[in-house]
N, C-alpha and C positions, 0 to 999 in steps of 0.2 A: 716470368719471375724476375725480380729486381736483383741485380748482382750486388755483392757486398760493397764494391767500390762506388757503385751508383748510389746506394743507400747513404754512404758516408758523404758523398757530394751533395745530395739533397739535404741531409741534416745540416751540413755546414752552411749551405745557402739559406736555410730557414733561420739558423742562428744569426747570420749576418743581417737578414731582414729585421729580425726582432731587435737586434742591437741598434740598427739604424732608426727604427721607430722609437725606441726608448730615448735615444739621444735627441731626436727631433722633438719629442714631447718635453724633454728636459729643457731644451733651448726655448721652446714656446712658453713654458712656465716662467723661465727667467726673464723673458721679455714682458710679461704681464706687469701692470702697475702693482705696487706693493699693497695698496688699499683694497684691491678687488678680492671679494670672498673666494676662498678656495673651493667651496662646495658648489659653485655655480657652473655645473657641467652642461647645462642645456645649450649653451652657445658654442660649445666645442664640437668638432667633428669627432665621432667616436670610432670610425673605421678608417683605416689608411687604405687608399685605393691601390697602393703598390702590393698590398697583401692579397688582393683579390685577382691579381694578374695571373694568367696561366703560366706554368713553369716551362 
């Protein structure tokens, strides 16, 4: 069974990873040319490899 402190640690780690991915995607959007259509998601990577790494 997972202890309460370990659950808190895992939750905080997940929140950090999510925050990092959101920030990375925001930076990538800001770097895109202004004329590029926003709906063209076929060329973007949809999964972040850091999220699939074992804990």
